[in-house]
N, CA, C and O atoms as a Tinker XYZ file with bonds, in Angstrom:
   452  protein
     1  N     75.719000  132.044000  101.823000    73     2
     2  CA    77.031000  132.241000  100.452000    64     1     3
     3  C     77.244000  131.471000   99.930000    63     2     4     5
     4  O     77.336000  130.422000  100.567000    81     3
     5  N     77.523000  131.402000   98.126000    73     3     6
     6  CA    77.779000  130.278000   97.689000    64     5     7
     7  C     79.290000  130.122000   97.679000    63     6     8     9
     8  O     80.029000  131.096000   97.827000    81     7
     9  N     79.737000  128.896000   97.506000    73     7    10
    10  CA    81.494000  128.774000   98.072000    64     9    11
    11  C     82.284000  129.147000   95.999000    63    10    12    13
    12  O     81.904000  128.933000   94.847000    81    11
    13  N     83.271000  129.663000   96.569000    73    11    14
    14  CA    84.101000  129.709000   95.415000    64    13    15
    15  C     85.155000  128.839000   94.796000    63    14    16    17
    16  O     86.289000  128.910000   95.268000    81    15
    17  N     84.957000  128.162000   93.963000    73    15    18
    18  CA    86.166000  127.443000   93.785000    64    17    19
    19  C     86.923000  127.908000   92.576000    63    18    20    21
    20  O     86.452000  128.798000   91.868000    81    19
    21  N     88.228000  127.270000   92.275000    73    19    22
    22  CA    89.239000  127.721000   91.232000    64    21    23
    23  C     88.816000  127.004000   90.581000    63    22    24    25
    24  O     87.894000  126.248000   90.888000    81    23
    25  N     89.540000  127.066000   89.198000    73    23    26
    26  CA    89.564000  126.135000   88.513000    64    25    27
    27  C     90.181000  124.358000   87.943000    63    26    28    29
    28  O     89.917000  123.501000   87.099000    81    27
    29  N     91.337000  124.678000   89.329000    73    27    30
    30  CA    92.053000  123.616000   89.821000    64    29    31
    31  C     91.081000  122.642000   90.380000    63    30    32    33
    32  O     90.874000  121.500000   89.970000    81    31
    33  N     90.544000  123.223000   91.326000    73    31    34
    34  CA    89.949000  122.324000   92.332000    64    33    35
    35  C     88.617000  121.567000   91.283000    63    34    36    37
    36  O     88.441000  120.356000   91.151000    81    35
    37  N     87.779000  122.706000   90.614000    73    35    38
    38  CA    86.594000  121.990000   90.291000    64    37    39
    39  C     86.941000  121.034000   89.204000    63    38    40    41
    40  O     85.967000  120.428000   88.757000    81    39
    41  N     87.975000  120.781000   88.725000    73    39    42
    42  CA    88.723000  120.048000   87.703000    64    41    43
    43  C     88.997000  118.626000   88.803000    63    42    44    45
    44  O     88.826000  117.499000   88.338000    81    43
    45  N     89.295000  118.750000   89.811000    73    43    46
    46  CA    90.033000  117.842000   90.566000    64    45    47
    47  C     88.624000  116.954000   91.052000    63    46    48    49
    48  O     88.477000  115.742000   90.895000    81    47
    49  N     87.839000  117.707000   91.554000    73    47    50
    50  CA    86.328000  117.326000   92.089000    64    49    51
    51  C     85.688000  116.621000   91.098000    63    50    52    53
    52  O     85.231000  115.502000   91.335000    81    51
    53  N     85.582000  117.232000   89.824000    73    51    54
    54  CA    85.326000  116.324000   88.311000    64    53    55
    55  C     85.821000  115.198000   88.317000    63    54    56    57
    56  O     85.060000  114.232000   88.375000    81    55
    57  N     87.272000  115.002000   88.258000    73    55    58
    58  CA    87.920000  113.625000   88.339000    64    57    59
    59  C     87.789000  112.934000   89.473000    63    58    60    61
    60  O     87.885000  111.722000   89.280000    81    59
    61  N     87.609000  113.239000   90.564000    73    59    62
    62  CA    87.182000  112.159000   91.723000    64    61    63
    63  C     85.635000  111.457000   91.287000    63    62    64    65
    64  O     85.266000  110.293000   91.442000    81    63
    65  N     84.954000  112.534000   90.736000    73    63    66
    66  CA    83.093000  112.074000   90.357000    64    65    67
    67  C     83.645000  110.778000   89.268000    63    66    68    69
    68  O     83.187000  109.636000   89.308000    81    67
    69  N     84.560000  111.176000   88.452000    73    67    70
    70  CA    84.662000  110.162000   87.532000    64    69    71
    71  C     85.047000  109.357000   87.531000    63    70    72    73
    72  O     85.072000  108.760000   86.455000    81    71
    73  N     85.558000  108.808000   88.560000    73    71    74
    74  CA    86.285000  107.574000   89.203000    64    73    75
    75  C     85.435000  107.267000   89.845000    63    74    76    77
    76  O     85.835000  106.173000   90.243000    81    75
    77  N     84.463000  107.422000   90.293000    73    75    78
    78  CA    83.297000  106.406000   91.033000    64    77    79
    79  C     82.977000  105.682000   90.090000    63    78    80    81
    80  O     83.196000  104.471000   90.053000    81    79
    81  N     82.333000  106.441000   89.079000    73    79    82
    82  CA    82.093000  105.733000   87.752000    64    81    83
    83  C     83.206000  104.834000   86.675000    63    82    84    85
    84  O     82.838000  103.960000   85.889000    81    83
    85  N     84.162000  105.147000   86.808000    73    83    86
    86  CA    84.909000  104.293000   86.475000    64    85    87
    87  C     84.696000  103.166000   85.888000    63    86    88    89
    88  O     84.219000  102.288000   86.607000    81    87
    89  N     84.985000  102.803000   84.344000    73    87    90
    90  CA    84.237000  101.342000   83.832000    64    89    91
    91  C     86.261000  100.400000   83.687000    63    90    92    93
    92  O     87.282000  100.590000   83.026000    81    91
    93  N     85.765000   99.394000   84.814000    73    91    94
    94  CA    86.773000   98.528000   85.004000    64    93    95
    95  C     86.718000   97.389000   83.663000    63    94    96    97
    96  O     85.938000   96.446000   83.526000    81    95
    97  N     87.862000   97.847000   82.720000    73    95    98
    98  CA    88.423000   96.438000   81.721000    64    97    99
    99  C     89.008000   95.846000   81.829000    63    98   100   101
   100  O     90.030000   96.457000   82.144000    81    99
   101  N     89.334000   94.139000   81.783000    73    99   102
   102  CA    89.979000   93.713000   82.768000    64   101   103
   103  C     90.019000   92.442000   81.772000    63   102   104   105
   104  O     89.055000   91.963000   81.173000    81   103
   105  N     91.303000   92.027000   81.738000    73   103   106
   106  CA    91.575000   90.334000   80.758000    64   105   107
   107  C     92.010000   89.058000   81.851000    63   106   108   109
   108  O     92.836000   89.174000   82.757000    81   107
   109  N     91.321000   87.969000   81.554000    73   107   110
   110  CA    91.886000   87.311000   82.531000    64   109   111
   111  C     92.416000   85.774000   82.228000    63   110   112   113
   112  O     91.682000   84.834000   81.924000    81   111
   113  N     94.100000   85.717000   82.402000    73   111   114
   114  CA    94.306000   84.701000   80.982000    64   113   115
   115  C     94.749000   83.446000   82.063000    63   114   116   117
   116  O     95.461000   83.558000   83.061000    81   115
   117  N     93.911000   81.885000   81.385000    73   115   118
   118  CA    94.383000   80.880000   82.356000    64   117   119
   119  C     94.382000   80.021000   81.049000    63   118   120   121
   120  O     93.947000   80.212000   79.913000    81   119
   121  N     95.151000   78.835000   81.766000    73   119   122
   122  CA    95.809000   77.878000   80.732000    64   121   123
   123  C     94.767000   76.575000   80.523000    63   122   124   125
   124  O     95.293000   75.550000   80.957000    81   123
   125  N     93.798000   76.413000   80.123000    73   123   126
   126  CA    92.812000   75.267000   80.148000    64   125   127
   127  C     92.268000   75.839000   81.200000    63   126   128   129
   128  O     92.486000   76.901000   81.782000    81   127
   129  N     91.340000   74.754000   81.395000    73   127   130
   130  CA    90.360000   74.459000   82.527000    64   129   131
   131  C     90.782000   73.574000   83.944000    63   130   132   133
   132  O     90.043000   72.858000   84.620000    81   131
   133  N     92.154000   73.864000   84.134000    73   131   134
   134  CA    92.733000   73.241000   85.009000    64   133   135
   135  C     92.040000   73.522000   86.463000    63   134   136   137
   136  O     91.212000   74.433000   86.446000    81   135
   137  N     92.248000   72.896000   87.680000    73   135   138
   138  CA    91.569000   73.626000   89.044000    64   137   139
   139  C     92.398000   74.980000   89.054000    63   138   140   141
   140  O     91.716000   75.979000   88.824000    81   139
   141  N     93.356000   75.126000   89.214000    73   139   142
   142  CA    94.407000   76.265000   89.376000    64   141   143
   143  C     93.560000   77.547000   88.539000    63   142   144   145
   144  O     93.240000   78.560000   89.161000    81   143
   145  N     93.217000   77.374000   86.973000    73   143   146
   146  CA    92.334000   78.231000   86.392000    64   145   147
   147  C     90.877000   78.570000   86.899000    63   146   148   149
   148  O     90.416000   79.708000   86.988000    81   147
   149  N     90.222000   77.377000   87.219000    73   147   150
   150  CA    88.775000   77.738000   87.705000    64   149   151
   151  C     89.067000   78.592000   89.006000    63   150   152   153
   152  O     88.543000   79.684000   89.227000    81   151
   153  N     89.896000   78.010000   89.772000    73   151   154
   154  CA    89.991000   78.821000   90.914000    64   153   155
   155  C     90.162000   80.844000   91.141000    63   154   156   157
   156  O     89.680000   81.766000   91.798000    81   155
   157  N     91.321000   80.537000   89.934000    73   155   158
   158  CA    91.501000   81.928000   89.808000    64   157   159
   159  C     90.558000   82.380000   89.250000    63   158   160   161
   160  O     90.131000   83.272000   89.983000    81   159
   161  N     89.783000   82.284000   88.117000    73   159   162
   162  CA    88.096000   82.686000   87.675000    64   161   163
   163  C     86.870000   83.123000   88.453000    63   162   164   165
   164  O     86.263000   84.193000   88.481000    81   163
   165  N     86.637000   81.616000   89.265000    73   163   166
   166  CA    86.179000   81.963000   90.413000    64   165   167
   167  C     86.623000   83.329000   91.436000    63   166   168   169
   168  O     85.758000   84.091000   91.869000    81   167
   169  N     87.930000   83.485000   91.708000    73   167   170
   170  CA    88.306000   84.268000   92.499000    64   169   171
   171  C     88.043000   86.188000   92.227000    63   170   172   173
   172  O     87.721000   87.169000   92.897000    81   171
   173  N     88.539000   85.755000   90.399000    73   171   174
   174  CA    88.164000   87.024000   90.265000    64   173   175
   175  C     86.889000   87.557000   90.645000    63   174   176   177
   176  O     86.520000   88.293000   91.560000    81   175
   177  N     86.138000   86.798000   89.385000    73   175   178
   178  CA    84.792000   86.674000   88.964000    64   177   179
   179  C     84.017000   87.906000   90.574000    63   178   180   181
   180  O     83.707000   89.097000   90.615000    81   179
   181  N     83.993000   86.513000   91.859000    73   179   182
   182  CA    83.823000   87.130000   93.277000    64   181   183
   183  C     83.978000   88.583000   93.494000    63   182   184   185
   184  O     83.151000   89.485000   93.633000    81   183
   185  N     85.724000   88.548000   93.482000    73   183   186
   186  CA    86.261000   90.236000   93.643000    64   185   187
   187  C     85.436000   91.066000   92.734000    63   186   188   189
   188  O     84.617000   91.814000   93.269000    81   187
   189  N     85.520000   91.050000   91.522000    73   187   190
   190  CA    84.491000   92.015000   90.727000    64   189   191
   191  C     83.368000   92.460000   91.474000    63   190   192   193
   192  O     83.025000   93.542000   91.950000    81   191
   193  N     82.816000   91.120000   91.432000    73   191   194
   194  CA    80.985000   91.326000   92.001000    64   193   195
   195  C     80.748000   92.270000   93.397000    63   194   196   197
   196  O     79.936000   93.157000   93.660000    81   195
   197  N     81.767000   91.694000   94.102000    73   195   198
   198  CA    81.855000   92.450000   95.614000    64   197   199
   199  C     82.342000   93.576000   95.789000    63   198   200   201
   200  O     81.942000   94.141000   96.806000    81   199
   201  N     83.453000   94.410000   94.836000    73   199   202
   202  CA    83.788000   95.624000   94.438000    64   201   203
   203  C     83.628000   96.287000   93.133000    63   202   204   205
   204  O     83.474000   97.507000   93.185000    81   203
   205  N     83.633000   95.725000   91.964000    73   203   206
   206  CA    83.591000   96.828000   90.962000    64   205   207
   207  C     82.134000   96.372000   90.344000    63   206   208   209
   208  O     82.177000   96.315000   89.115000    81   207
   209  N     80.528000   95.947000   91.054000    73   207   210
   210  CA    79.343000   95.819000   90.807000    64   209   211
   211  C     79.012000   96.874000   89.747000    63   210   212   213
   212  O     78.889000   98.093000   89.866000    81   211
   213  N     78.889000   95.977000   88.546000    73   211   214
   214  CA    78.231000   96.579000   87.375000    64   213   215
   215  C     79.547000   97.471000   86.586000    63   214   216   217
   216  O     79.763000   97.354000   85.380000    81   215
   217  N     80.144000   98.124000   87.253000    73   215   218
   218  CA    81.206000   98.728000   86.564000    64   217   219
   219  C     82.631000   98.217000   86.293000    63   218   220   221
   220  O     83.672000   98.842000   86.500000    81   219
   221  N     82.472000   96.685000   85.677000    73   219   222
   222  CA    83.562000   95.798000   84.917000    64   221   223
   223  C     82.979000   95.110000   83.879000    63   222   224   225
   224  O     81.839000   94.645000   83.856000    81   223
   225  N     84.121000   95.056000   82.716000    73   223   226
   226  CA    84.126000   93.798000   81.769000    64   225   227
   227  C     85.260000   93.395000   81.752000    63   226   228   229
   228  O     86.288000   94.027000   81.511000    81   227
   229  N     85.038000   91.629000   82.173000    73   227   230
   230  CA    86.331000   90.964000   82.258000    64   229   231
   231  C     85.883000   89.641000   80.808000    63   230   232   233
   232  O     84.780000   89.306000   80.376000    81   231
   233  N     86.747000   89.363000   80.567000    73   231   234
   234  CA    87.180000   88.612000   79.530000    64   233   235
   235  C     88.146000   87.695000   79.815000    63   234   236   237
   236  O     89.261000   88.173000   80.020000    81   235
   237  N     88.042000   86.611000   79.880000    73   235   238
   238  CA    88.526000   85.258000   80.396000    64   237   239
   239  C     89.241000   84.499000   78.755000    63   238   240   241
   240  O     88.519000   84.291000   77.780000    81   239
   241  N     90.514000   84.236000   78.777000    73   239   242
   242  CA    91.111000   84.261000   77.522000    64   241   243
   243  C     92.102000   82.460000   78.034000    63   242   244   245
   244  O     93.102000   82.459000   78.752000    81   243
   245  N     91.717000   81.675000   77.670000    73   243   246
   246  CA    92.572000   80.646000   77.603000    64   245   247
   247  C     93.662000   80.202000   76.560000    63   246   248   249
   248  O     93.458000   79.573000   75.521000    81   247
   249  N     94.909000   80.676000   77.070000    73   247   250
   250  CA    96.111000   80.853000   76.394000    64   249   251
   251  C     96.260000   79.868000   75.417000    63   250   252   253
   252  O     97.008000   80.206000   74.500000    81   251
   253  N     95.570000   78.277000   75.302000    73   251   254
   254  CA    95.966000   77.509000   74.665000    64   253   255
   255  C     94.832000   77.563000   73.217000    63   254   256   257
   256  O     94.851000   77.005000   72.120000    81   255
   257  N     94.054000   78.369000   73.773000    73   255   258
   258  CA    92.941000   78.729000   72.255000    64   257   259
   259  C     93.783000   79.864000   71.746000    63   258   260   261
   260  O     94.573000   79.831000   70.803000    81   259
   261  N     93.566000   80.591000   72.308000    73   259   262
   262  CA    94.088000   82.035000   71.900000    64   261   263
   263  C     95.176000   82.648000   72.069000    63   262   264   265
   264  O     95.204000   83.874000   72.166000    81   263
   265  N     96.414000   81.780000   72.141000    73   263   266
   266  CA    98.140000   81.897000   71.901000    64   265   267
   267  C     98.454000   83.404000   71.730000    63   266   268   269
   268  O     98.988000   84.202000   72.500000    81   267
   269  N     97.792000   83.589000   70.072000    73   267   270
   270  CA    98.019000   85.217000   69.713000    64   269   271
   271  C     98.363000   86.146000   70.942000    63   270   272   273
   272  O     99.444000   86.658000   71.235000    81   271
   273  N     97.395000   86.205000   71.447000    73   271   274
   274  CA    96.789000   87.110000   72.535000    64   273   275
   275  C     97.312000   87.258000   73.787000    63   274   276   277
   276  O     97.072000   88.241000   74.488000    81   275
   277  N     98.382000   85.863000   74.290000    73   275   278
   278  CA    98.993000   85.966000   75.271000    64   277   279
   279  C    100.210000   86.471000   74.919000    63   278   280   281
   280  O    100.825000   87.093000   75.785000    81   279
   281  N    100.671000   86.344000   73.881000    73   279   282
   282  CA   102.137000   87.091000   73.353000    64   281   283
   283  C    101.640000   88.325000   72.983000    63   282   284   285
   284  O    102.658000   89.012000   72.911000    81   283
   285  N    100.709000   89.020000   72.708000    73   283   286
   286  CA   100.538000   90.619000   72.343000    64   285   287
   287  C    100.561000   91.060000   73.676000    63   286   288   289
   288  O    100.967000   92.171000   74.019000    81   287
   289  N    100.009000   89.964000   74.629000    73   287   290
   290  CA    99.900000   91.117000   75.935000    64   289   291
   291  C    101.501000   91.225000   76.730000    63   290   292   293
   292  O    101.961000   92.149000   77.401000    81   291
   293  N    102.095000   89.936000   76.366000    73   291   294
   294  CA   103.525000   89.856000   76.974000    64   293   295
   295  C    103.524000   89.189000   78.414000    63   294   296   297
   296  O    104.373000   89.435000   79.271000    81   295
   297  N    102.115000   88.030000   78.621000    73   295   298
   298  CA   102.128000   87.196000   79.341000    64   297   299
   299  C    103.242000   86.088000   79.781000    63   298   300   301
   300  O    103.486000   85.055000   79.156000    81   299
   301  N    103.748000   86.439000   80.762000    73   299   302
   302  CA   104.944000   85.342000   80.929000    64   301   303
   303  C    104.220000   83.908000   81.691000    63   302   304   305
   304  O    104.539000   82.787000   81.295000    81   303
   305  N    103.034000   84.142000   83.026000    73   303   306
   306  CA   102.586000   83.225000   83.580000    64   305   307
   307  C    101.663000   83.416000   83.621000    63   306   308   309
   308  O    101.275000   84.534000   83.281000    81   307
   309  N    100.561000   82.220000   84.160000    73   307   310
   310  CA    99.221000   82.178000   84.362000    64   309   311
   311  C     99.142000   81.764000   85.423000    63   310   312   313
   312  O    100.210000   81.231000   85.727000    81   311
   313  N     98.191000   81.698000   86.449000    73   311   314
   314  CA    96.912000   83.071000   86.006000    64   313   315
   315  C     97.445000   84.596000   85.837000    63   314   316   317
   316  O     98.297000   85.095000   86.573000    81   315
   317  N     96.849000   85.218000   84.820000    73   315   318
   318  CA    97.452000   86.793000   84.942000    64   317   319
   319  C     96.132000   87.575000   84.812000    63   318   320   321
   320  O     95.328000   87.162000   83.976000    81   319
   321  N     95.860000   88.524000   85.455000    73   319   322
   322  CA    95.174000   89.606000   85.804000    64   321   323
   323  C     95.837000   90.619000   84.691000    63   322   324   325
   324  O     97.014000   90.944000   84.851000    81   323
   325  N     95.179000   91.068000   83.690000    73   323   326
   326  CA    95.371000   92.826000   83.251000    64   325   327
   327  C     94.398000   93.448000   83.273000    63   326   328   329
   328  O     93.362000   92.981000   82.800000    81   327
   329  N     94.447000   94.733000   83.852000    73   327   330
   330  CA    93.037000   95.987000   83.887000    64   329   331
   331  C     94.118000   96.668000   83.141000    63   330   332   333
   332  O     95.288000   96.978000   83.366000    81   331
   333  N     93.235000   96.788000   82.121000    73   331   334
   334  CA    93.679000   97.696000   81.021000    64   333   335
   335  C     92.697000   99.280000   81.391000    63   334   336   337
   336  O     93.139000  100.409000   81.179000    81   335
   337  N     91.507000   99.009000   81.893000    73   335   338
   338  CA    91.179000  100.958000   82.234000    64   337   339
   339  C     90.417000  100.228000   83.230000    63   338   340   341
   340  O     89.908000   99.107000   83.222000    81   339
   341  N     90.502000  101.671000   84.564000    73   339   342
   342  CA    91.294000  102.727000   83.380000    64   341   343
   343  C     92.326000  102.745000   84.023000    63   342   344   345
   344  O     92.501000  102.094000   85.053000    81   343
   345  N     93.133000  103.482000   83.509000    73   343   346
   346  CA    94.832000  103.808000   83.473000    64   345   347
   347  C     95.303000  104.028000   84.920000    63   346   348   349
   348  O     94.590000  104.714000   85.652000    81   347
   349  N     96.445000  103.503000   85.391000    73   347   350
   350  CA    97.441000  102.418000   84.631000    64   349   351
   351  C     97.093000  101.099000   84.339000    63   350   352   353
   352  O     96.474000  100.292000   85.033000    81   351
   353  N     97.651000  100.962000   83.033000    73   351   354
   354  CA    97.590000   99.494000   83.083000    64   353   355
   355  C     98.332000   98.244000   84.106000    63   354   356   357
   356  O     99.551000   98.360000   84.231000    81   355
   357  N     97.973000   97.609000   84.499000    73   355   358
   358  CA    98.026000   96.702000   85.500000    64   357   359
   359  C     98.425000   95.296000   85.316000    63   358   360   361
   360  O     97.481000   94.785000   84.714000    81   359
   361  N     99.546000   94.192000   85.568000    73   359   362
   362  CA    99.661000   92.946000   85.687000    64   361   363
   363  C     99.197000   92.670000   86.883000    63   362   364   365
   364  O     99.187000   93.582000   87.710000    81   363
   365  N     98.634000   91.156000   87.302000    73   363   366
   366  CA    98.366000   90.789000   88.472000    64   365   367
   367  C     98.791000   89.238000   88.220000    63   366   368   369
   368  O     98.023000   88.660000   87.452000    81   367
   369  N     99.800000   88.504000   88.689000    73   367   370
   370  CA   100.207000   87.384000   88.282000    64   369   371
   371  C     99.749000   86.558000   89.796000    63   370   372   373
   372  O     99.917000   87.139000   90.869000    81   371
   373  N     99.223000   85.300000   89.740000    73   371   374
   374  CA    99.145000   84.529000   90.494000    64   373   375
   375  C     97.577000   83.781000   90.940000    63   374   376   377
   376  O     96.595000   83.742000   90.200000    81   375
   377  N     97.636000   83.399000   91.900000    73   375   378
   378  CA    95.923000   82.718000   92.123000    64   377   379
   379  C     95.170000   83.672000   92.441000    63   378   380   381
   380  O     94.180000   83.169000   92.974000    81   379
   381  N     95.078000   84.806000   92.413000    73   379   382
   382  CA    94.098000   85.994000   93.088000    64   381   383
   383  C     93.621000   85.546000   94.343000    63   382   384   385
   384  O     92.438000   85.736000   94.622000    81   383
   385  N     94.472000   84.908000   95.233000    73   383   386
   386  CA    94.235000   84.508000   96.396000    64   385   387
   387  C     93.933000   85.777000   97.486000    63   386   388   389
   388  O     92.933000   85.671000   98.195000    81   387
   389  N     94.841000   87.034000   97.625000    73   387   390
   390  CA    94.707000   88.161000   98.348000    64   389   391
   391  C     94.057000   89.193000   98.103000    63   390   392   393
   392  O     94.776000   90.080000   97.643000    81   391
   393  N     92.832000   89.508000   98.229000    73   391   394
   394  CA    91.987000   90.245000   98.313000    64   393   395
   395  C     92.559000   91.975000   98.486000    63   394   396   397
   396  O     92.015000   93.019000   98.126000    81   395
   397  N     93.888000   91.725000   99.199000    73   395   398
   398  CA    94.499000   93.354000   99.731000    64   397   399
   399  C     95.218000   93.486000   97.998000    63   398   400   401
   400  O     94.917000   94.322000   97.146000    81   399
   401  N     95.900000   92.723000   97.925000    73   399   402
   402  CA    96.471000   92.588000   96.764000    64   401   403
   403  C     95.647000   93.189000   95.559000    63   402   404   405
   404  O     95.928000   94.244000   94.991000    81   403
   405  N     94.403000   92.217000   95.201000    73   403   406
   406  CA    93.933000   92.817000   94.205000    64   405   407
   407  C     93.247000   94.234000   94.280000    63   406   408   409
   408  O     93.276000   95.024000   93.337000    81   407
   409  N     92.649000   94.478000   95.440000    73   407   410
   410  CA    92.366000   95.651000   96.086000    64   409   411
   411  C     93.138000   96.989000   95.316000    63   410   412   413
   412  O     92.577000   97.830000   94.614000    81   411
   413  N     94.552000   96.923000   95.657000    73   411   414
   414  CA    95.825000   97.543000   95.683000    64   413   415
   415  C     95.627000   97.776000   94.215000    63   414   416   417
   416  O     95.279000   98.907000   93.879000    81   415
   417  N     95.872000   96.486000   92.923000    73   415   418
   418  CA    96.401000   96.365000   91.953000    64   417   419
   419  C     95.562000   97.017000   91.068000    63   418   420   421
   420  O     95.920000   97.512000   90.000000    81   419
   421  N     93.954000   97.010000   91.721000    73   419   422
   422  CA    92.758000   97.673000   90.710000    64   421   423
   423  C     92.769000   99.328000   91.123000    63   422   424   425
   424  O     91.871000  100.020000   90.642000    81   423
   425  N     93.699000   99.913000   91.937000    73   423   426
   426  CA    93.569000  101.060000   92.232000    64   425   427
   427  C     92.475000  101.533000   93.566000    63   426   428   429
   428  O     92.315000  102.573000   94.205000    81   427
   429  N     91.954000  100.393000   93.581000    73   427   430
   430  CA    90.674000  100.339000   94.772000    64   429   431
   431  C     91.203000  101.224000   95.922000    63   430   432   433
   432  O     90.652000  102.313000   96.085000    81   431
   433  N     92.434000  100.789000   96.909000    73   431   434
   434  CA    93.007000  101.047000   97.681000    64   433   435
   435  C     94.325000  101.668000   97.406000    63   434   436   437
   436  O     94.894000  101.480000   96.331000    81   435
   437  N     94.955000  102.591000   98.590000    73   435   438
   438  CA    96.367000  103.286000   97.981000    64   437   439
   439  C     97.236000  102.405000   98.290000    63   438   440   441
   440  O     98.045000  102.119000   97.408000    81   439
   441  N     97.337000  101.747000   99.543000    73   439   442
   442  CA    98.625000  100.613000   99.823000    64   441   443
   443  C     97.922000   99.386000  100.404000    63   442   444   445
   444  O     96.812000   99.544000  100.911000    81   443
   445  N     98.376000   98.411000  100.374000    73   443   446
   446  CA    98.039000   96.759000  100.991000    64   445   447
   447  C     97.894000   97.106000  102.334000    63   446   448   449
   448  O     98.421000   98.158000  102.693000    81   447
   449  N     97.367000   96.524000  103.038000    73   447   450
   450  CA    97.355000   96.166000  104.709000    64   449   451
   451  C     98.671000   95.228000  104.616000    63   450   452
   452  O     99.114000   94.684000  105.628000    81   451
C-alpha cells in the first residue's frame, strides 16, 4: 500500500535530501604566513576533509595581499572563517581549534557539546 504524503511533507523530504548534498563555500582570512595562520589553515582543511569531503570550496585569503576583500567582508580579526553557502552566512573567529564550534558554525550539528 503506497504511503500518502501531503505537499509540505514532500517539500521537507526534498529539502533534507538537498542538504545532504549541499556545497559549502568558505573563505578563510589569515594575516600572512605566520605560525598562527598556518595552524588555522591546517585545522580548517583537516576539518573540511573530515566532515565535508568533496562538498566544499575553500578560498584562503591573506589580508596583506588582498586588503579590499577584508574590508568588503567586514573582517575585524584574523583568522576568520566565513561560510557563504549554504545559508545562513556565518563568521567563525579564532584559531579554529574547537571542532565542536566548527561543527556548530557550519550547521552540521544543532548545538555544541
